[in-house]
C-alpha positions in Angstrom: 279.6 3.6 142.3 278.8 7.3 142.7 277.1 9.6 140.2 280.3 11.5 139.8 282.5 8.5 138.8 284.7 8.8 135.8 283.8 5.3 134.6 281.3 4.8 131.8 278.0 3.3 132.9 277.6 -0.4 131.9 274.5 0.4 129.8 273.3 2.8 127.1 271.4 6.0 128.0 267.7 5.5 128.7 266.8 7.6 125.6 268.5 4.9 123.5 267.0 1.9 125.4 264.7 -0.2 123.1 262.4 -1.4 125.9 262.0 2.2 127.2 261.3 3.6 123.7 258.8 0.8 123.0 257.0 1.6 126.3 257.0 5.3 125.6 255.5 4.7 122.2 252.9 2.3 123.7 252.0 4.9 126.3 251.7 7.6 123.6 249.1 5.4 121.9 247.3 4.2 125.0 247.1 7.7 126.5 244.7 8.5 123.6 242.7 5.3 124.0 242.6 4.9 127.8 240.0 7.7 128.4 237.6 6.0 125.9 237.9 2.7 127.7 237.5 4.4 131.1 234.4 6.2 130.0 232.9 2.7 129.3 234.1 1.2 132.6 236.9 -0.9 131.0 240.6 -1.3 131.6 243.1 -1.9 128.8 243.4 -5.6 129.8 239.6 -6.0 129.9 239.4 -4.5 126.4 242.1 -6.9 125.1 240.0 -9.8 126.5 236.8 -8.5 124.8 238.5 -7.8 121.5 240.1 -11.2 121.5 236.9 -13.1 122.4 235.1 -11.2 119.7 237.7 -12.3 117.1 238.0 -15.9 118.3 234.4 -16.3 119.5 235.3 -18.8 122.3 238.7 -19.7 123.8 240.1 -22.0 126.5 241.3 -19.8 129.4 245.0 -20.7 129.0 244.8 -20.0 125.2 243.1 -16.7 126.0 245.9 -15.8 128.5 248.5 -16.3 125.8 246.5 -14.3 123.2 246.1 -11.3 125.5 249.6 -11.5 127.1 248.4 -11.9 130.7 249.4 -14.4 133.3 246.6 -16.8 134.2 246.1 -15.5 137.7 245.6 -11.9 136.4 243.3 -13.2 133.6 241.3 -15.2 136.2 240.7 -12.0 138.2 239.7 -10.1 135.0 237.4 -12.9 133.9 235.8 -13.1 137.4 235.0 -9.3 137.2 233.7 -9.5 133.6 231.6 -12.6 134.4 230.2 -10.8 137.4 229.2 -7.9 135.2 227.5 -10.3 132.7 230.0 -9.4 130.0 231.6 -12.9 129.5 230.3 -16.4 129.8 232.3 -19.4 131.1 231.5 -23.0 130.6 233.3 -26.3 131.0 235.0 -27.7 128.0 233.0 -30.7 126.6 236.3 -32.6 126.0 237.9 -31.9 129.4 235.7 -30.8 132.3 238.7 -29.3 134.1 239.2 -26.7 131.3 237.0 -23.6 131.0 235.9 -22.0 127.7 235.1 -18.3 127.7 233.0 -16.3 125.2 231.3 -12.9 125.1 227.8 -12.7 126.3 225.2 -10.7 124.4 225.8 -7.9 126.9 229.6 -8.2 126.2 229.0 -8.0 122.4 226.7 -5.0 122.9 229.4 -3.3 125.1 232.1 -4.0 122.5 229.9 -2.6 119.7 229.3 0.5 121.9 233.0 1.1 122.5 234.3 0.1 119.0 233.3 3.3 117.1 235.1 5.5 119.5 238.2 3.3 119.5 238.1 3.0 115.7 237.8 6.8 115.4 240.7 7.4 117.6 242.7 4.8 115.7 242.0 6.8 112.5 243.2 10.0 114.2 246.4 8.2 115.2 247.0 6.9 111.7 246.3 10.4 110.3 248.7 12.0 112.7 251.5 9.5 112.2 250.8 8.6 108.6 249.0 5.5 107.3 252.1 4.3 105.4 254.3 4.7 108.4 251.8 2.8 110.5 252.0 0.0 108.0 255.8 0.1 108.0 255.8 0.1 111.8 253.6 -3.0 111.8 256.1 -4.7 109.5 259.1 -3.7 111.6 257.4 -4.9 114.8 256.6 -8.2 113.1 260.2 -8.5 112.1 261.4 -7.7 115.6 259.1 -10.3 117.1 260.2 -12.9 114.5 263.9 -12.2 115.3 263.4 -12.4 119.1 260.9 -15.2 119.3 257.4 -15.4 120.5 256.4 -13.0 123.4 255.5 -14.3 126.8 253.1 -12.6 129.3 255.0 -10.6 131.9 254.0 -10.2 135.5 254.4 -6.4 135.2 251.4 -6.4 132.8 249.2 -7.9 135.4 
């Protein structure tokens, strides 16, 4: 169908597309955080891994993949890099030698503590710019959206 067709397109305008709007909002946030991560030699995905391991202490690799919304092959590459840099530790699960458990190393915790103040400060700026109450409302709306649609699944585009 040509661009000059008189038929209506079978979809809504991009400006009204929920996935596009969510991606634009995510990019608005991440464009403020990405330079901080880059200055510490980290990617967004690596940061998610570090933050998640800090919160949960130690996770089985497949559980970690679910928590950070990455496909296992992508997470494996990230873990290999972080392990090579001495940031994470991997060990066999005592209950199942085929499964690996991952945790932060001392160097990983030190790196996280080095990056955290800058990330927290920028998070405060974002909350100040958008409004703390509105951020809370947004979290509530996002929780409701996720509940209505079902649990998220890692996407190969994120890899």
